MDTraj code that builds the backbone (N, CA, C; nanometers):
import mdtraj as md
import numpy as np

residues = "UNK UNK UNK UNK UNK UNK UNK UNK UNK UNK UNK UNK UNK UNK UNK UNK UNK UNK UNK UNK UNK UNK UNK UNK UNK UNK UNK UNK UNK UNK UNK UNK UNK UNK UNK UNK UNK UNK UNK UNK UNK UNK UNK UNK UNK UNK UNK UNK UNK UNK UNK UNK UNK UNK UNK UNK UNK UNK UNK UNK UNK UNK UNK UNK UNK UNK UNK UNK UNK UNK UNK UNK UNK UNK UNK UNK UNK UNK UNK UNK UNK UNK UNK UNK UNK UNK UNK UNK UNK UNK UNK UNK UNK UNK UNK UNK UNK UNK UNK UNK UNK UNK UNK UNK UNK UNK UNK UNK UNK UNK UNK UNK UNK UNK UNK UNK UNK UNK UNK UNK UNK UNK UNK UNK UNK UNK UNK UNK UNK UNK UNK UNK UNK UNK UNK UNK UNK UNK UNK UNK UNK UNK UNK UNK UNK UNK UNK UNK UNK UNK UNK UNK UNK UNK UNK UNK UNK UNK UNK UNK UNK UNK UNK UNK UNK".split()
xyz = np.array([
    [7.4302, 4.5696, 8.8186],
    [7.4105, 4.7336, 8.7929],
    [7.4133, 4.7291, 8.6819],
    [7.5065, 4.6697, 8.5430],
    [7.4713, 4.7183, 8.4202],
    [7.3875, 4.6717, 8.4018],
    [7.3705, 4.5406, 8.3906],
    [7.2732, 4.4717, 8.3662],
    [7.0966, 4.5320, 8.3643],
    [7.1148, 4.6043, 8.4996],
    [6.9665, 4.6957, 8.5421],
    [6.9621, 4.8236, 8.4466],
    [7.1004, 4.8436, 8.4026],
    [7.0711, 4.9856, 8.3373],
    [7.0454, 4.9784, 8.1889],
    [7.1030, 4.8053, 8.1149],
    [7.0659, 4.8307, 8.0061],
    [6.9433, 4.7985, 7.9749],
    [6.8641, 4.7551, 8.0992],
    [6.6850, 4.6949, 8.0401],
    [6.6440, 4.7975, 8.1114],
    [6.6994, 4.9170, 8.1442],
    [6.6641, 5.0444, 8.1323],
    [6.5861, 5.1440, 8.0251],
    [6.7353, 5.0703, 8.0013],
    [6.7304, 5.2190, 7.8566],
    [6.6804, 5.0852, 7.7229],
    [6.6818, 4.9617, 7.7061],
    [6.5718, 4.9128, 7.6191],
    [6.4990, 4.9438, 7.6767],
    [6.4213, 4.8924, 7.7574],
    [6.2302, 4.9089, 7.8220],
    [6.2327, 5.0493, 7.7017],
    [6.3096, 5.2162, 7.7433],
    [6.2629, 5.2750, 7.6826],
    [6.2711, 5.3004, 7.5678],
    [6.3551, 5.2488, 7.4611],
    [6.3891, 5.2687, 7.3865],
    [6.2216, 5.1582, 7.3200],
    [6.1791, 5.0521, 7.3849],
    [6.0759, 5.0012, 7.2831],
    [5.9534, 5.0636, 7.3055],
    [5.8981, 5.1464, 7.4293],
    [5.8076, 5.2573, 7.4613],
    [5.8496, 5.3564, 7.3629],
    [5.9441, 5.3926, 7.3357],
    [5.9113, 5.4742, 7.2151],
    [5.8952, 5.4455, 7.0437],
    [5.9436, 5.3790, 7.0743],
    [5.9422, 5.3292, 6.9288],
    [5.8635, 5.3011, 6.8273],
    [5.6962, 5.2271, 6.8679],
    [5.6086, 5.2546, 6.8300],
    [5.5162, 5.4059, 6.8276],
    [5.5501, 5.4486, 6.9303],
    [5.5111, 5.5991, 6.9119],
    [5.5300, 5.6427, 6.7526],
    [5.7159, 5.6603, 6.7361],
    [5.7317, 5.7154, 6.5971],
    [5.6835, 5.6791, 6.4978],
    [5.6986, 5.5099, 6.4984],
    [5.6928, 5.4705, 6.3516],
    [5.5301, 5.4333, 6.3431],
    [5.4099, 5.5076, 6.4064],
    [5.3365, 5.5422, 6.3832],
    [5.2833, 5.6746, 6.3181],
    [5.3221, 5.7395, 6.3100],
    [5.3483, 5.9313, 6.3497],
    [5.3728, 5.9273, 6.1728],
    [5.2524, 5.9985, 6.0613],
    [5.2644, 6.0579, 5.9878],
    [5.3086, 6.1725, 5.9399],
    [5.3711, 6.2007, 5.8546],
    [5.3966, 6.3882, 5.7951],
    [5.2803, 6.4418, 5.7690],
    [5.2417, 6.5380, 5.7644],
    [5.1174, 6.5615, 5.7108],
    [5.1944, 6.7194, 5.6115],
    [5.1398, 6.6826, 5.4978],
    [5.1846, 6.7811, 5.4123],
    [5.1097, 6.8876, 5.3727],
    [4.9929, 6.9131, 5.5130],
    [4.8966, 6.9639, 5.4380],
    [4.8862, 7.1617, 5.4630],
    [4.9221, 7.1865, 5.3580],
    [5.0140, 7.3279, 5.3726],
    [5.0227, 7.4253, 5.2543],
    [5.0263, 7.4990, 5.1867],
    [5.0041, 7.6422, 5.0849],
    [5.1676, 7.5387, 5.0769],
    [5.2213, 7.5328, 4.9279],
    [5.4003, 7.5059, 4.9559],
    [5.3896, 7.6097, 4.7834],
    [5.5382, 7.6858, 4.7617],
    [5.5618, 7.7468, 4.6609],
    [5.6873, 7.6670, 4.6183],
    [5.7496, 7.6362, 4.4721],
    [5.8044, 7.5194, 4.4251],
    [5.9402, 7.6468, 4.4591],
    [6.0301, 7.6409, 4.4515],
    [6.1785, 7.6889, 4.5240],
    [6.2490, 7.6455, 4.3809],
    [6.2081, 7.7333, 4.2415],
    [6.2418, 7.7180, 4.1123],
    [6.3910, 7.6776, 4.0787],
    [6.4901, 7.7296, 4.2338],
    [6.6189, 7.7981, 4.1530],
    [6.6890, 7.5773, 4.2031],
    [6.5483, 7.4624, 4.2547],
    [6.6516, 7.3979, 4.3367],
    [6.5705, 7.2422, 4.2602],
    [6.4868, 7.3275, 4.1882],
    [6.3922, 7.2077, 4.1388],
    [6.4075, 7.2121, 3.9619],
    [6.4067, 7.0516, 3.9586],
    [6.4340, 7.0346, 3.8438],
    [6.3577, 7.0203, 3.7356],
    [6.2118, 7.0618, 3.7201],
    [6.1187, 7.0859, 3.6002],
    [6.1112, 7.2256, 3.5406],
    [6.1522, 7.3325, 3.6956],
    [6.1463, 7.4836, 3.6917],
    [6.2531, 7.4834, 3.5239],
    [6.3168, 7.3433, 3.4752],
    [6.4725, 7.4052, 3.3815],
    [6.4080, 7.3116, 3.1838],
    [6.2542, 7.3293, 3.2146],
    [6.1782, 7.2734, 3.1156],
    [6.1216, 7.3558, 3.0268],
    [6.1684, 7.3103, 2.8998],
    [6.1331, 7.4476, 2.7949],
    [6.0003, 7.4807, 2.8153],
    [5.9319, 7.4142, 2.8273],
    [5.7891, 7.5021, 2.8354],
    [5.6833, 7.4768, 2.9722],
    [5.7790, 7.5321, 3.0695],
    [5.7788, 7.5642, 3.2304],
    [5.7410, 7.7196, 3.2643],
    [5.5932, 7.6537, 3.3267],
    [5.5355, 7.7867, 3.3463],
    [5.5108, 7.8200, 3.5018],
    [5.5779, 7.9517, 3.5404],
    [5.5512, 7.9728, 3.6739],
    [5.4692, 8.0657, 3.7096],
    [5.5279, 8.1049, 3.8419],
    [5.5056, 8.0066, 3.9660],
    [5.4629, 7.9471, 4.0067],
    [5.4928, 7.8344, 4.0917],
    [5.4222, 7.7184, 4.0868],
    [5.3517, 7.6802, 4.2327],
    [5.2008, 7.6972, 4.3052],
    [5.2143, 7.7291, 4.3799],
    [5.1063, 7.5736, 4.4097],
    [5.1570, 7.4810, 4.5451],
    [5.0699, 7.4036, 4.5668],
    [4.9951, 7.3664, 4.6943],
    [4.8992, 7.3142, 4.7144],
    [4.7491, 7.3220, 4.8115],
    [4.7251, 7.2313, 4.8452],
    [4.8035, 7.1632, 4.9594],
    [4.7290, 7.0064, 5.0337],
    [4.6380, 7.0010, 5.1246],
    [4.5936, 6.9769, 5.1201],
    [4.4754, 6.8893, 5.1613],
    [4.4428, 6.7603, 5.2484],
    [4.5334, 6.7272, 5.3104],
    [4.5372, 6.5747, 5.3577],
    [4.4806, 6.4971, 5.5696],
    [4.4251, 6.4266, 5.4758],
    [4.3245, 6.3675, 5.6212],
    [4.3478, 6.1997, 5.6642],
    [4.2920, 6.1229, 5.7130],
    [4.4039, 5.9749, 5.7167],
    [4.3867, 5.9462, 5.6347],
    [4.2297, 5.9419, 5.5047],
    [4.1886, 5.8611, 5.3972],
    [4.2207, 5.9625, 5.2746],
    [4.2280, 6.0337, 5.2780],
    [4.2638, 6.0901, 5.1389],
    [4.3118, 6.2248, 5.1546],
    [4.3809, 6.2458, 4.9986],
    [4.5222, 6.3186, 4.9710],
    [4.4493, 6.4597, 4.8828],
    [4.4424, 6.5037, 4.8699],
    [4.4027, 6.6292, 4.7483],
    [4.5621, 6.7371, 4.7505],
    [4.5290, 6.7223, 4.6360],
    [4.6824, 6.8379, 4.5823],
    [4.5861, 6.8892, 4.4664],
    [4.5948, 7.0502, 4.4845],
    [4.5944, 7.1726, 4.3948],
    [4.6480, 7.1747, 4.3451],
    [4.6911, 7.2333, 4.2314],
    [4.8600, 7.3088, 4.1693],
    [4.7897, 7.3770, 4.0781],
    [4.8499, 7.5217, 4.1321],
    [4.8007, 7.6478, 4.0129],
    [4.9392, 7.6961, 4.0104],
    [4.9516, 7.7437, 3.8605],
    [5.1223, 7.7514, 3.7034],
    [5.0371, 7.7943, 3.5991],
    [5.1080, 7.9311, 3.5908],
    [5.0042, 7.9736, 3.4634],
    [4.9119, 8.0662, 3.4894],
    [4.8477, 8.0743, 3.5453],
    [4.7037, 8.1434, 3.5915],
    [4.6019, 7.9831, 3.5378],
    [4.6579, 7.8404, 3.5628],
    [4.6274, 7.7980, 3.5902],
    [4.5464, 7.6601, 3.7127],
    [4.4622, 7.5740, 3.7349],
    [4.4300, 7.4998, 3.8478],
    [4.3949, 7.3970, 3.8185],
    [4.4443, 7.2791, 3.8377],
    [4.4520, 7.1242, 3.8548],
    [4.4433, 7.0905, 4.0014],
    [4.3427, 6.9808, 4.0419],
    [4.3082, 6.9425, 4.1224],
    [4.2964, 6.7670, 4.1034],
    [4.3712, 6.7233, 4.1554],
    [4.3640, 6.6033, 4.2343],
    [4.3492, 6.5285, 4.2968],
    [4.2394, 6.4000, 4.3540],
    [4.2269, 6.3452, 4.4990],
    [4.3001, 6.2211, 4.4773],
    [4.3512, 6.1406, 4.6041],
    [4.3660, 6.0266, 4.6153],
    [4.3487, 5.9943, 4.7612],
    [4.2757, 5.8484, 4.7174],
    [4.2767, 5.8313, 4.8410],
    [4.3977, 5.7463, 4.8912],
    [4.3958, 5.7531, 5.0319],
    [4.5245, 5.6607, 5.1127],
    [4.5399, 5.5214, 5.1939],
    [4.5679, 5.4602, 5.0835],
    [4.6088, 5.3272, 5.1201],
    [4.6671, 5.2326, 5.1961],
    [4.6439, 5.1283, 5.2498],
    [4.7266, 5.0693, 5.2818],
    [4.8452, 5.0322, 5.2525],
    [4.8395, 5.0049, 5.1762],
    [4.9794, 4.8971, 5.0677],
    [4.9285, 4.9385, 4.9246],
    [5.0260, 4.9718, 4.8035],
    [5.0144, 4.9854, 4.6392],
    [4.9182, 4.8710, 4.5643],
    [4.8690, 4.9238, 4.5432],
    [4.7297, 4.8926, 4.4133],
    [4.7537, 4.9013, 4.2917],
    [4.7200, 4.8434, 4.2271],
    [4.7844, 4.8633, 4.0767],
    [4.6536, 4.9500, 4.0677],
    [4.7116, 5.0407, 3.9511],
    [4.6356, 5.1341, 3.8673],
    [4.6522, 5.1239, 3.7731],
    [4.4735, 5.1626, 3.6945],
    [4.4328, 5.0828, 3.5636],
    [4.3858, 5.1544, 3.5714],
    [4.3263, 5.2148, 3.4021],
    [4.2711, 5.3259, 3.3248],
    [4.2008, 5.2670, 3.2529],
    [4.0488, 5.3141, 3.2077],
    [4.0241, 5.3051, 3.0943],
    [3.9785, 5.4593, 3.0295],
    [4.0120, 5.4200, 2.8289],
    [3.9753, 5.5002, 2.7586],
    [3.8783, 5.6860, 2.8487],
    [3.7230, 5.6372, 2.9383],
    [3.6311, 5.6703, 2.9291],
    [3.7454, 5.7725, 3.1218],
    [3.8187, 5.7663, 3.1896],
    [3.8968, 5.7576, 3.3018],
    [3.9793, 5.8656, 3.2115],
    [4.0220, 5.9050, 3.1208],
    [4.1130, 6.0138, 3.0953],
    [4.0167, 6.1145, 3.0969],
    [3.8983, 6.1596, 3.1422],
    [3.8131, 6.2739, 3.0915],
    [3.7209, 6.2606, 3.2676],
    [3.7713, 6.1579, 3.3263],
    [3.6934, 6.1820, 3.4842],
    [3.7748, 6.1674, 3.5494],
    [3.8797, 6.0926, 3.5438],
    [3.9818, 6.0867, 3.6579],
    [3.9389, 5.9339, 3.7618],
    [3.9838, 5.8088, 3.7209],
    [3.9632, 5.7323, 3.8372],
    [4.0327, 5.7565, 3.9386],
    [3.9762, 5.6735, 4.0698],
    [3.9982, 5.6649, 4.1821],
    [4.1438, 5.6859, 4.1842],
    [4.2519, 5.7845, 4.2444],
    [4.3694, 5.7776, 4.2403],
    [4.4105, 5.7516, 4.4115],
    [4.5125, 5.6474, 4.3970],
    [4.5752, 5.5847, 4.5445],
    [4.6812, 5.6588, 4.5523],
    [4.7045, 5.6743, 4.7085],
    [4.8085, 5.6975, 4.7300],
    [4.9053, 5.6180, 4.8831],
    [5.0231, 5.6127, 4.9039],
    [5.0047, 5.4920, 5.0205],
    [5.1269, 5.4955, 5.1448],
    [5.1342, 5.5121, 5.2349],
    [5.2496, 5.4881, 5.2565],
    [5.4463, 5.4572, 5.2646],
    [5.5488, 5.5063, 5.2461],
    [5.6979, 5.4407, 5.2567],
    [5.7426, 5.4281, 5.3193],
    [5.7592, 5.4086, 5.4533],
    [5.7777, 5.4932, 5.5675],
    [5.7042, 5.6002, 5.5994],
    [5.8373, 5.7283, 5.6227],
    [5.7115, 5.8286, 5.6069],
    [5.7496, 5.8508, 5.4825],
    [5.7606, 5.8638, 5.3624],
    [5.7219, 5.9020, 5.2465],
    [5.5502, 5.8501, 5.1909],
    [5.5240, 5.9422, 5.1390],
    [5.3905, 5.9207, 5.1515],
    [5.4502, 5.9376, 4.9542],
    [5.3721, 5.8316, 4.8699],
    [5.3841, 5.8188, 4.7613],
    [5.2572, 5.8113, 4.6480],
    [5.2293, 5.8493, 4.5467],
    [5.0908, 5.8621, 4.5281],
    [5.1460, 5.8244, 4.3852],
    [4.9708, 5.7771, 4.2727],
    [5.0340, 5.7217, 4.1960],
    [4.8942, 5.7441, 4.0758],
    [4.9327, 5.7733, 3.9609],
    [4.8107, 5.8133, 3.8514],
    [4.7908, 5.7181, 3.7490],
    [4.7146, 5.7498, 3.6302],
    [4.7435, 5.6512, 3.5862],
    [4.6794, 5.6726, 3.4465],
    [4.6740, 5.7299, 3.3327],
    [4.5600, 5.7746, 3.2547],
    [4.6042, 5.7455, 3.1221],
    [4.4947, 5.7904, 3.0420],
    [4.5443, 5.7298, 2.8946],
    [4.5031, 5.8823, 2.7807],
    [4.5817, 5.9096, 2.7416],
    [4.6024, 6.0537, 2.6945],
    [4.6590, 6.0631, 2.5526],
    [4.6476, 5.9973, 2.3989],
    [4.5898, 5.8849, 2.4188],
    [4.6838, 5.7679, 2.4939],
    [4.7596, 5.8027, 2.4973],
    [4.8582, 5.6752, 2.5482],
    [4.8067, 5.6336, 2.6923],
    [4.8990, 5.5078, 2.7279],
    [4.8948, 5.5333, 2.9357],
    [4.9643, 5.5670, 2.9508],
    [4.9468, 5.6875, 3.0140],
    [5.1048, 5.7361, 3.1036],
    [5.0048, 5.7614, 3.2300],
    [5.1506, 5.6391, 3.3624],
    [5.1716, 5.6679, 3.4673],
    [5.2471, 5.7312, 3.4929],
    [5.2466, 5.7635, 3.6861],
    [5.2952, 5.9219, 3.7264],
    [5.2952, 5.8599, 3.8847],
    [5.4573, 5.8934, 3.9348],
    [5.4470, 5.8242, 4.0481],
    [5.5017, 5.9362, 4.1040],
    [5.4459, 6.0713, 4.2230],
    [5.5449, 6.1123, 4.3073],
    [5.5094, 6.0457, 4.4203],
    [5.6407, 6.0576, 4.4705],
    [5.7393, 5.9773, 4.6111],
    [5.7540, 6.1526, 4.6993],
    [5.6726, 6.2348, 4.7984],
    [5.6694, 6.2739, 4.9093],
    [5.7096, 6.3184, 4.9747],
    [5.8113, 6.3705, 5.0593],
    [5.8574, 6.3671, 5.1305],
    [5.9150, 6.5335, 5.2730],
    [5.8720, 6.5043, 5.3438],
    [5.8710, 6.6456, 5.4543],
    [6.0409, 6.6781, 5.5152],
    [6.1358, 6.7823, 5.5637],
    [6.2512, 6.8228, 5.6133],
    [6.1984, 6.7702, 5.7634],
    [6.3216, 6.7809, 5.7954],
    [6.2715, 6.7261, 5.9371],
    [6.1899, 6.8263, 5.9911],
    [6.2062, 6.9488, 5.9736],
    [6.1362, 7.0554, 6.0723],
    [5.9950, 7.1000, 6.0081],
    [5.9373, 7.0041, 5.8916],
    [5.8303, 7.0207, 5.7935],
    [5.8296, 7.1545, 5.6836],
    [5.9448, 7.2397, 5.7320],
    [5.8835, 7.3668, 5.6096],
    [5.9479, 7.3637, 5.4913],
    [5.9896, 7.2127, 5.4279],
    [6.0358, 7.1852, 5.3241],
    [6.0304, 6.9999, 5.2328],
    [5.9413, 7.0541, 5.1574],
    [5.8537, 6.9013, 5.0781],
    [5.9370, 6.9165, 4.9765],
    [6.0004, 6.7361, 4.9044],
    [6.0478, 6.7564, 4.8336],
    [5.9311, 6.6227, 4.7572],
    [5.9304, 6.6569, 4.6271],
    [5.8367, 6.5692, 4.5469],
    [5.9446, 6.5030, 4.3847],
    [5.9352, 6.4127, 4.3832],
    [6.0448, 6.3031, 4.3684],
    [5.9225, 6.2849, 4.2246],
    [5.9757, 6.2993, 4.1153],
    [5.8503, 6.2221, 4.0022],
    [5.8961, 6.1103, 3.9256],
    [5.8313, 6.0617, 3.8585],
    [5.8370, 5.9525, 3.7858],
    [5.7108, 5.9357, 3.6746],
    [5.7480, 5.9712, 3.5322],
    [5.6678, 5.9516, 3.4600],
    [5.6433, 5.8482, 3.3474],
    [5.5845, 5.7425, 3.3132],
    [5.6131, 5.6542, 3.1860],
    [5.5223, 5.6478, 3.1198],
    [5.5782, 5.6891, 2.9645],
    [5.4486, 5.6792, 2.8917],
    [5.4793, 5.5380, 2.8348],
    [5.3406, 5.4022, 2.8449],
    [5.3109, 5.2989, 2.7665],
    [5.2929, 5.3325, 2.6254],
    [5.3795, 5.3938, 2.5127],
    [5.2844, 5.4504, 2.3548],
    [5.3222, 5.2679, 2.2928],
    [5.3682, 5.1213, 2.3573],
    [5.3956, 5.0487, 2.3183],
    [5.4890, 5.0345, 2.1534],
    [5.5697, 5.1337, 2.1789],
    [5.7035, 5.0430, 2.0549],
    [5.7893, 5.1622, 2.1366],
    [5.9406, 5.1162, 2.0775],
    [6.0290, 5.1520, 2.1254],
    [6.0867, 5.2102, 2.0000],
    [6.2094, 5.3550, 2.0398],
    [6.2879, 5.3523, 1.8909],
    [6.4723, 5.3170, 2.0100],
    [6.5311, 5.2694, 1.9402],
    [6.6587, 5.2349, 1.9465],
    [6.6879, 5.3799, 2.0218],
    [6.7605, 5.3321, 2.1587],
    [6.8339, 5.4968, 2.2726],
    [6.6837, 5.5769, 2.2435],
    [6.6415, 5.5493, 2.2146],
    [6.5544, 5.6182, 2.3618],
    [6.4375, 5.5872, 2.4379],
    [6.3828, 5.6640, 2.5243],
    [6.3266, 5.6186, 2.6956],
    [6.1938, 5.6586, 2.6553],
    [6.1324, 5.6326, 2.7352],
    [5.9537, 5.6145, 2.7820],
    [5.9400, 5.6642, 2.9003],
    [6.0257, 5.7233, 2.9842],
    [6.0545, 5.7285, 3.0916],
    [6.1134, 5.8791, 3.1232],
    [6.0752, 5.9332, 3.2365],
    [6.1271, 6.0733, 3.2616],
    [6.1373, 6.1029, 3.4226],
    [6.2605, 6.1569, 3.5007],
    [6.2443, 6.1491, 3.6668],
    [6.2641, 6.3048, 3.6472],
    [6.2133, 6.3413, 3.7829],
    [6.2670, 6.4760, 3.8609],
    [6.2660, 6.4953, 3.9991],
    [6.2874, 6.6119, 4.0698],
    [6.2713, 6.6077, 4.1774],
    [6.2689, 6.7891, 4.1350],
    [6.1433, 6.7824, 4.2526],
    [6.1252, 6.9544, 4.3147],
    [6.1439, 6.9892, 4.4760],
    [6.1497, 7.0653, 4.4475],
    [6.1372, 7.1201, 4.6309],
    [6.0138, 7.2327, 4.6317],
    [5.9535, 7.2596, 4.7059],
    [5.8919, 7.3536, 4.8108],
    [5.8842, 7.4027, 4.9537],
    [5.8890, 7.5419, 4.9644],
    [5.9023, 7.6329, 5.1087],
    [5.7644, 7.6035, 5.1002],
    [5.7016, 7.5596, 5.2550],
    [5.5767, 7.6237, 5.2814],
    [5.5831, 7.7553, 5.3205],
    [5.4438, 7.7305, 5.3213],
    [5.4067, 7.8907, 5.3233],
    [5.4095, 7.9244, 5.4973],
    [5.3730, 8.0081, 5.5238],
    [5.3376, 8.0585, 5.6865],
    [5.2268, 8.0481, 5.6989],
])
top = md.Topology()
chain = top.add_chain()
for i, resn in enumerate(residues, 1):
    res = top.add_residue(resn, chain, resSeq=i)
    for name in ("N", "CA", "C"):
        top.add_atom(name, md.element.get_by_symbol(name[0]), res)
traj = md.Trajectory(xyz[None], top)
């Protein structure tokens, strides 16, 4: 009897696990930065409020950011796995095809631009269980070709956004 119950329970786990593993969060929507909980709002040159509009399809992620009266937009291809990002001086004007990829339930987006140094940016987006809050963990690396004692060429930060109804 105990063996039969264990088999039924195990079968239930096996049947429902693939369905959960295949579902990916949808980041689509309009998001407002929670400035009180976001690190970038504490930078000296911060201009707020920040509103992010995301459109997501199975193959593409478009992120439009509005702040201080200006709007910028990036389009990412959603690929199966991380791919090397490269940039040439011409890419700084047009922008190369940038990539995003899934790391579990997080969507990782990467850019590389030359302005005039190579700047690598990585954003890891995650959603709260109810889908109403998005966290974006950002790492930026400036490859300027030299190092000074006691200085670093990278920065990290975490920002929080609330979804507009």
